[in-house]
C-alpha positions in Angstrom: -32.5 14.7 21.4 -28.9 15.6 21.8 -27.1 14.7 25.0 -23.8 15.8 26.5 -21.7 13.4 28.6 -19.8 15.7 31.0 -16.2 14.9 31.8 -15.2 14.7 35.4 -13.7 18.2 35.1 -16.9 19.6 33.6 -19.0 18.0 36.3 -16.7 19.4 39.0 -17.2 22.9 37.6 -20.9 22.6 38.5 -20.1 21.3 42.0 -19.2 23.4 45.0 -19.2 22.3 48.6 -21.5 22.3 50.4 -24.1 21.2 47.9 -27.5 21.8 49.4 -29.9 18.8 49.6 -33.2 20.1 48.1 -34.6 16.6 47.4 -37.7 17.3 49.5 -38.3 20.9 48.4 -37.2 21.2 44.8 -39.8 22.0 42.2 -39.3 20.7 38.7 -38.0 23.4 36.4 -38.1 21.3 33.3 -38.8 17.7 32.2 -35.6 15.6 32.3 -37.1 12.3 31.1 -36.8 12.8 27.3 -33.1 13.7 28.0 -32.6 10.7 30.2 -34.1 8.4 27.6 -31.8 9.8 25.0 -28.6 9.1 27.0 -26.6 6.4 25.1 -26.4 3.1 26.8 -22.6 3.2 26.6 -22.6 6.3 28.9 -24.2 4.1 31.6 -21.2 1.8 31.7 -23.3 -1.3 32.3 -25.7 0.1 34.8 -29.4 0.2 34.2 -31.5 3.1 35.2 -34.6 2.6 37.3 -37.6 4.0 35.5 -38.6 7.5 36.7 -36.9 7.4 40.0 -35.1 10.5 41.2 -33.1 9.7 44.4 -31.6 13.0 45.3 -31.6 16.6 44.1 -28.7 18.9 45.1 -28.3 22.6 44.4 -25.0 24.4 44.2 -24.5 27.1 46.9 -24.5 29.8 44.2 -28.0 28.6 43.1 -26.9 28.2 39.5 -26.8 24.4 39.2 -29.1 21.6 40.1 -27.9 18.0 40.1 -30.7 15.5 39.7 -29.6 12.0 40.6 -31.6 9.3 38.7 -31.3 5.9 40.4 -29.6 3.0 38.8 -29.8 -0.7 39.5 -26.9 -0.3 41.9 -27.6 1.8 45.0 -24.1 3.4 44.6 -24.6 4.6 41.1 -26.6 7.5 39.6 -27.0 9.3 36.4 -26.7 12.9 37.4 -28.5 15.3 35.1 -27.0 18.8 35.6 -29.4 21.7 35.0 -28.2 25.3 34.7 -31.0 27.3 36.5 -29.8 30.6 35.1 -30.2 29.3 31.5 -33.0 26.9 32.5 -31.5 24.1 30.4 -29.8 20.8 30.8 -26.1 21.2 30.3 -25.3 17.5 30.5 -25.1 14.3 32.4 -22.5 12.4 34.5 -22.4 8.8 35.7 -21.7 9.1 39.4 -20.3 5.7 40.4 -19.5 6.0 44.1 -17.9 2.6 44.3 -15.3 3.6 41.7 -15.0 7.2 42.8 -14.2 6.3 46.4 -12.6 2.9 45.8 -15.2 1.3 48.0 -14.2 -2.2 46.9 -10.6 -1.7 47.9 -9.0 -4.4 50.1 -5.9 -2.4 50.7 -5.1 -1.4 54.3 -4.9 2.3 55.1 
């Protein structure tokens, strides 16, 4: 199966505040697991995915995109599988590393 690693810019194009947390109510629109298994290990940047665990599901306010966050071995890292609901297809994946994104390990004073 072919996968597509989204750039930060491509990922942001599917993101609009406020994303709606639909983790408790979302119904599966397609099976993401063959796609997840096909993601190259290098795209995970050293993280290991937890088998079959979806932590969060967010939907864009327009209703077009779903972000399915697959848990990794670090509670602050997720493989986000982005689904276009209008096309009913996976458009790609993005490694969401919150520690790096928000510089959570920074010791600098603000």
